[in-house]
C-alpha positions as CSV (number, residue, x, y, z in Angstrom):
1,M,-20.7,30.1,69.7
2,P,-23.3,29.9,66.9
3,R,-26.9,31.1,67.4
4,F,-29.5,28.5,66.4
5,L,-33.0,29.9,66.6
6,P,-36.5,28.6,66.0
7,F,-38.5,30.1,63.2
8,A,-42.1,30.1,61.9
9,G,-41.8,28.1,58.8
10,Q,-44.1,27.6,55.8
11,R,-45.5,24.1,55.5
12,Y,-47.8,22.2,53.1
13,Q,-51.4,21.6,54.2
14,E,-52.1,17.9,54.0
15,D,-55.6,18.2,52.5
16,L,-54.4,20.0,49.4
17,A,-50.8,18.9,49.2
18,P,-50.1,15.5,50.9
19,I,-46.6,15.5,52.1
20,A,-45.7,12.2,50.4
21,R,-46.5,13.7,47.0
22,V,-44.7,17.0,47.5
23,I,-41.3,16.3,49.0
24,A,-38.2,15.9,46.8
25,P,-34.5,15.2,47.2
26,P,-32.1,18.3,47.4
27,Y,-31.3,19.9,44.0
28,D,-27.8,18.5,43.6
29,V,-28.8,14.8,43.5
30,V,-31.7,15.1,41.1
31,D,-31.2,14.4,37.4
32,D,-33.5,15.4,34.5
33,I,-35.5,12.2,34.5
34,E,-36.2,12.2,38.2
35,R,-37.1,15.9,38.1
36,T,-39.7,15.2,35.4
37,A,-41.2,12.3,37.5
38,L,-41.3,14.4,40.7
39,A,-42.9,17.3,38.9
40,A,-45.7,15.1,37.6
41,R,-46.7,13.9,41.1
42,S,-48.2,17.2,42.1
43,P,-48.4,20.9,41.0
44,Y,-47.1,21.6,44.5
45,N,-44.1,19.3,44.5
46,A,-41.0,21.0,46.0
47,I,-39.0,20.2,42.8
48,H,-40.9,23.0,41.0
49,V,-39.2,25.6,43.3
50,E,-36.0,23.6,44.1
51,L,-35.2,23.1,40.4
52,P,-37.5,25.6,38.7
53,I,-37.9,25.9,34.9
54,E,-38.7,28.9,32.8
55,D,-42.3,30.0,32.3
56,P,-42.4,30.6,28.5
57,E,-46.1,31.6,28.6
58,G,-45.6,34.3,31.2
59,G,-42.1,35.3,29.9
60,R,-40.7,34.8,33.4
61,S,-37.2,33.4,34.2
62,R,-37.0,30.1,36.1
63,Y,-36.2,32.0,39.3
64,E,-39.1,34.4,38.9
65,H,-41.3,31.4,38.1
66,A,-40.3,29.8,41.4
67,A,-41.2,33.1,43.3
68,D,-44.6,33.1,41.5
69,L,-45.2,29.5,42.5
70,F,-44.6,30.3,46.2
71,A,-47.1,33.1,46.0
72,S,-49.7,31.1,44.2
73,W,-49.3,28.1,46.6
74,Q,-49.8,30.4,49.5
75,A,-52.9,32.0,47.9
76,D,-54.3,28.5,47.2
77,G,-53.9,27.6,50.9
78,A,-51.6,24.7,50.0
79,L,-48.7,26.4,51.8
80,L,-49.2,28.3,55.0
81,F,-47.1,29.9,57.8
82,D,-47.0,28.4,61.3
83,D,-48.4,30.7,63.9
84,V,-45.4,30.5,66.2
85,A,-41.7,30.0,66.0
86,A,-40.6,26.4,66.4
87,F,-37.8,23.9,66.0
88,Y,-38.8,21.2,63.5
89,I,-37.6,17.9,64.8
90,Y,-36.7,15.8,61.8
91,R,-36.3,12.0,61.9
92,M,-35.2,9.7,59.1
93,R,-35.7,5.9,59.5
94,F,-34.2,3.4,57.1
95,L,-32.6,0.0,56.5
96,D,-29.0,-0.3,55.3
97,E,-27.9,-2.7,52.6
98,H,-27.7,-5.5,55.2
99,G,-31.3,-4.9,56.4
100,V,-30.1,-3.3,59.7
101,A,-32.4,-0.5,61.0
102,H,-31.1,3.0,61.5
103,S,-32.5,6.4,62.4
104,S,-31.2,9.9,62.4
105,T,-32.9,12.6,64.5
106,G,-32.1,16.3,64.6
107,A,-33.6,19.8,64.7
108,I,-34.3,22.1,61.8
109,G,-33.8,25.7,62.8
110,A,-32.1,28.9,61.7
111,L,-28.3,28.7,62.1
112,E,-26.3,31.9,62.3
113,I,-23.8,32.4,59.4
114,D,-20.2,32.7,60.7
115,A,-19.4,35.8,58.5
116,S,-16.3,36.6,60.5
117,G,-14.8,33.2,60.1
118,A,-14.4,32.8,63.9
119,G,-14.8,29.0,63.7
120,L,-18.4,28.9,64.8
121,V,-19.4,27.0,61.6
122,L,-16.7,24.6,60.3
123,P,-16.5,22.9,56.9
124,H,-15.4,19.3,57.1
125,E,-14.1,18.8,53.5
126,Q,-12.8,20.7,50.6
127,T,-15.4,21.5,48.0
128,T,-15.3,21.3,44.2
129,P,-15.9,24.7,42.6
130,K,-19.5,25.5,41.7
131,P,-20.9,28.8,40.4
132,K,-22.9,30.6,43.0
133,G,-25.3,32.1,40.4
134,D,-28.0,29.4,40.4
135,R,-28.6,29.1,44.1
136,L,-28.0,32.8,44.7
137,D,-30.5,33.8,42.0
138,L,-33.1,31.4,43.4
139,L,-32.5,32.9,46.9
140,R,-32.8,36.4,45.6
141,A,-36.0,35.7,43.7
142,T,-37.9,33.7,46.3
143,G,-36.4,35.1,49.5
144,R,-36.5,31.5,50.9
145,N,-34.3,28.8,52.1
146,T,-35.9,25.9,50.2
147,S,-33.8,23.1,51.7
148,P,-31.7,22.9,54.8
149,I,-28.0,22.5,55.0
150,W,-26.9,19.6,57.3
151,G,-24.9,20.5,60.3
152,L,-23.3,18.3,63.0
153,S,-23.0,19.3,66.6
154,L,-20.6,17.9,69.3
155,A,-23.2,18.8,72.0
156,A,-23.8,15.7,73.9
157,G,-27.4,15.1,74.6
158,L,-28.9,16.9,71.6
159,S,-30.3,13.7,70.1
160,K,-31.9,12.8,73.4
161,V,-33.6,16.2,73.8
162,C,-34.9,16.0,70.2
163,A,-36.2,12.5,70.7
164,D,-37.8,13.3,74.1
165,A,-39.5,16.4,72.6
166,T,-41.4,14.2,70.1
167,T,-42.8,11.6,72.6
168,D,-46.3,13.0,72.8
169,L,-46.5,14.6,69.3
170,Q,-47.9,13.3,66.1
171,P,-45.5,13.6,63.1
172,I,-46.0,14.6,59.5
173,R,-44.8,11.4,57.9
174,A,-43.9,10.2,54.4
175,S,-42.0,7.4,52.8
176,D,-39.8,8.2,49.8
177,D,-38.9,6.2,46.7
178,D,-36.1,4.4,48.5
179,G,-38.3,3.3,51.4
180,I,-36.9,5.9,53.8
181,I,-39.4,7.2,56.3
182,H,-39.3,11.0,56.9
183,E,-41.0,12.4,60.0
184,L,-41.4,16.0,61.0
185,Y,-42.5,17.2,64.5
186,V,-43.3,20.8,65.2
187,V,-41.9,21.7,68.6
188,S,-42.8,25.0,70.2
189,D,-42.5,24.3,73.9
190,P,-40.4,27.2,75.3
191,D,-38.3,25.0,77.6
192,V,-37.4,22.7,74.8
193,L,-36.6,25.5,72.4
194,E,-34.3,27.1,75.0
195,E,-32.6,23.8,75.7
196,I,-31.9,23.1,72.0
197,E,-30.7,26.7,71.5
198,R,-28.3,26.2,74.5
199,L,-26.9,22.9,73.3
200,V,-26.2,23.9,69.7
201,A,-24.7,27.2,70.9
202,S,-22.3,25.3,73.2
203,T,-20.0,24.0,70.4
204,P,-19.1,24.9,66.8
205,V,-21.3,23.3,64.1
206,V,-19.6,21.2,61.4
207,I,-21.2,21.3,58.0
208,A,-21.9,17.7,56.8
209,D,-23.8,18.5,53.6
210,G,-24.6,21.8,51.9
211,H,-21.3,23.6,51.8
212,H,-22.3,25.3,48.6
213,R,-25.7,26.4,50.0
214,Y,-23.9,27.8,53.1
215,E,-21.5,29.7,50.9
216,T,-24.4,31.1,48.9
217,A,-26.2,32.1,52.1
218,T,-23.0,33.9,53.3
219,F,-22.7,35.8,50.0
220,Y,-26.4,36.7,50.2
221,R,-26.0,38.0,53.8
222,A,-23.2,40.3,52.7
223,E,-25.3,41.5,49.8
224,Q,-28.3,42.3,51.9
225,R,-26.2,44.0,54.6
226,S,-24.6,46.2,51.9
227,T,-28.1,47.6,51.1
228,T,-29.4,47.9,54.6
229,A,-26.6,50.0,56.3
230,D,-25.3,46.7,57.8
231,A,-28.6,46.1,59.7
232,P,-29.1,42.6,61.1
233,G,-31.9,40.5,59.6
234,D,-33.2,37.0,58.9
235,Y,-30.6,36.8,56.1
236,D,-28.0,36.5,58.9
237,L,-29.1,32.9,59.4
238,V,-29.6,29.9,57.1
239,M,-32.0,27.0,57.5
240,A,-30.1,24.0,58.9
241,L,-30.8,20.5,60.1
242,V,-28.5,20.0,63.1
243,V,-27.8,16.5,64.3
244,E,-25.6,15.3,67.1
245,L,-22.2,14.2,65.9
246,T,-22.4,10.6,67.1
247,P,-22.3,7.2,65.4
248,D,-25.9,6.5,66.6
249,E,-27.3,9.4,64.6
250,L,-25.2,9.3,61.4
251,F,-24.8,6.9,58.6
252,V,-21.7,7.8,56.5
253,Q,-21.0,6.1,53.2
254,A,-17.9,6.4,51.1
255,I,-17.7,8.2,47.7
256,H,-15.7,6.0,45.4
257,R,-13.5,7.1,42.5
258,L,-13.9,6.3,38.8
259,V,-10.8,6.5,36.6
260,S,-11.0,6.9,32.8
261,G,-9.0,8.4,30.0
262,V,-5.7,6.6,30.5
263,P,-4.2,4.8,27.4
264,D,-5.8,1.5,26.7
265,D,-2.5,-0.3,26.9
266,F,-1.6,1.2,30.3
267,D,-1.3,-1.2,33.2
268,L,-3.6,0.3,35.7
269,V,-3.2,-2.6,38.2
270,G,0.6,-2.4,38.0
271,A,0.5,1.4,38.5
272,F,-0.9,0.8,42.0
273,R,1.9,-1.6,43.1
274,P,4.4,1.0,44.2
275,F,1.8,2.3,46.7
276,F,-0.3,-0.8,47.7
277,D,0.1,-4.5,48.2
278,V,-2.2,-5.6,45.4
279,I,-4.1,-8.8,46.4
280,P,-6.6,-10.6,44.2
281,G,-10.2,-10.2,45.4
282,P,-13.5,-11.9,44.9
283,D,-15.2,-11.6,41.5
284,D,-18.3,-10.1,43.1
285,A,-17.7,-6.4,43.7
286,G,-20.3,-6.3,46.4
287,E,-18.3,-8.9,48.4
288,L,-15.1,-6.9,47.7
289,G,-16.7,-3.8,49.2
290,L,-18.0,-5.6,52.3
291,N,-14.5,-6.9,53.1
292,L,-12.6,-3.7,52.9
293,V,-12.7,-2.9,56.6
294,E,-11.7,-6.4,57.6
295,M,-8.9,-6.4,55.0
296,E,-7.7,-2.9,56.0
297,A,-7.7,-2.1,52.3
298,L,-9.2,-0.1,49.5
299,G,-10.8,-2.0,46.6
300,L,-9.9,-1.9,42.9
301,V,-12.4,-3.0,40.3
302,T,-11.2,-3.4,36.7
303,G,-12.2,-5.3,33.6
304,S,-9.5,-7.9,34.3
305,G,-10.5,-8.6,37.9
306,N,-11.0,-7.2,41.4
307,F,-8.3,-6.5,43.9
308,Y,-7.6,-5.4,47.5
309,L,-5.2,-2.5,47.8
310,Q,-3.5,-2.6,51.2
311,P,-1.5,0.7,51.7
312,L,2.3,0.4,51.9
313,G,4.4,2.6,54.2
314,V,5.1,5.2,51.5
315,V,1.4,6.0,51.3
316,Y,1.1,6.6,55.0
317,E,4.2,8.8,54.8
318,R,2.9,11.0,52.0
319,A,-0.9,11.1,52.7
320,E,-2.0,14.4,54.0
321,A,-4.6,12.8,56.3
322,D,-5.4,9.4,57.8
323,L,-8.1,8.8,55.2
324,D,-8.6,6.5,52.2
325,S,-9.2,9.5,50.0
326,S,-5.9,11.0,51.0
327,R,-4.0,7.7,50.6
328,L,-5.5,7.2,47.2
329,D,-4.5,10.7,46.1
330,V,-0.9,9.7,46.5
331,A,-1.3,7.0,43.9
332,L,-3.5,8.9,41.6
333,A,-0.8,11.7,41.4
334,A,1.5,9.1,39.8
335,L,-0.9,8.1,37.0
336,P,-0.7,9.6,33.5
337,A,-3.2,12.3,32.6
338,H,-6.7,10.9,33.4
339,E,-10.3,11.8,34.2
340,L,-11.6,11.3,37.7
341,A,-15.3,11.0,38.6
342,Y,-17.1,10.4,41.9
343,Q,-19.7,7.8,42.6
344,H,-21.3,6.6,45.8
345,G,-22.6,3.1,46.1
346,T,-20.3,0.0,45.5
347,L,-22.5,-1.6,42.8
348,L,-23.0,1.7,41.0
349,A,-19.2,2.2,40.9
350,A,-18.6,-1.4,39.7
351,N,-21.3,-1.0,37.1
352,A,-19.5,2.0,35.6
353,V,-16.6,-0.4,34.8
354,T,-18.8,-3.1,33.4
355,S,-20.6,-0.6,31.1
356,G,-17.3,0.9,29.9
357,E,-18.0,4.3,31.5
358,A,-14.8,3.9,33.5
359,Q,-11.7,1.9,33.2
360,A,-11.4,1.3,36.9
361,A,-13.3,2.0,40.1
362,I,-11.5,2.4,43.4
363,L,-13.6,1.6,46.4
364,L,-12.9,3.5,49.6
365,R,-13.9,2.8,53.2
366,P,-16.3,5.3,54.8
367,A,-14.7,8.0,57.0
368,T,-15.6,7.5,60.6
369,V,-17.5,10.0,62.8
370,A,-14.3,10.4,64.9
371,Q,-12.3,11.2,61.8
372,I,-14.9,13.8,60.7
373,A,-14.8,15.5,64.1
374,E,-11.0,15.4,64.4
375,T,-10.5,16.9,60.9
376,A,-12.9,19.7,61.3
377,H,-11.6,20.8,64.7
378,S,-8.0,20.6,63.6
379,G,-8.7,23.3,61.1
380,K,-8.1,21.0,58.2
381,R,-10.5,19.7,55.5
382,M,-10.9,16.3,54.1
383,P,-10.3,15.9,50.3
384,P,-13.3,16.7,48.1
385,K,-16.0,14.0,48.0
386,T,-14.8,12.0,51.0
387,T,-18.1,11.5,52.7
388,F,-21.6,10.8,51.6
389,F,-24.1,11.3,54.4
390,Y,-27.2,9.1,54.0
391,P,-30.1,9.5,53.7
392,K,-30.6,13.0,52.3
393,P,-33.1,15.3,54.1
394,R,-36.0,16.1,51.8
395,T,-36.9,19.4,50.4
396,G,-40.4,20.5,51.2
397,M,-40.7,19.4,54.8
398,V,-40.5,23.1,55.7
399,Y,-39.5,26.3,54.0
400,R,-37.9,29.3,55.7
401,V,-38.5,32.9,54.6
402,V,-35.4,35.2,54.8
403,A,-36.6,38.3,53.0
404,D,-39.5,39.6,50.9
405,A,-39.0,38.3,47.3
406,S,-38.0,41.1,44.9
């Protein structure tokens, strides 16, 4: 089973770098406008190293610039190492779109990379290809895991151990732009460390978010081992937030589909009729989305109206998995040549149709925690962009050093 170890992380010092001003979302959900806004908040904001830019004055590449920033932040005293190895208990508190309170609590530690493919670390969905160069060059230059991957553990009791460990501790706390409260507790009690290690090592870990970062870390490990006579090192592990795979700790949203590029005179609604019972829905897309579970249907948003799509028998027969994403793939395969994009958030997907960005939006129901676990442990993967785990852990809560930067 996978090793999951405490580590001595690098963390911001509150007097020079208040945590609320220096945390940032992970790199793959930040656009240029948000990056600029985050960078302006503080010279120590994590976005400077998570999505670095070139240093034209110093003639340094963006990755070298990130390494220089880490060195200068440490010299300034804004970023210091903890004295002892710890697990960093991370809690996110938030309200959903209906005002219902949720929280997710897990442990940030160093997760062993399953280089042999023995099933110690399991992907849960197929990934869309991305070049490894960007994250790999950043890892090479800085020698750091800047943001954690998100892993899920079937170990019953992990969430309770994490929660109990924080009872008498004061957190580092910050609220982000979406009103989500992020809390970090530094836990170094040997008994607690041992119990968290034992629990996580008792079952495989399922990757919820960060497949690409995990693949990059795996490549980096092999690269480092090739130059060290296959010696073990910190590069054998990757920083991970591990949360118990239970509905109480996870909030999973669907990732909807946007269709564009079909001929203007093509009957999109009619194209779904061989696969779905097409039922007129409410004009309000938000209401349509809220009713999908009760209606046992997907949702279709078009310029001519909104509809429920209740799958017919042929869809269940042909779908590779018991998931809306797989059921929809059956129908999409019958469409003429088209472009497919992904969008989380019902209103954002519907707005893409209203603005003309897409000809139709297909709303999916979220995959359940049971479906995620079943798919991963069956050795299969969900279709790409099936799940959107919310909220996203923030970069900058803690950094992990894996090698001296070159």
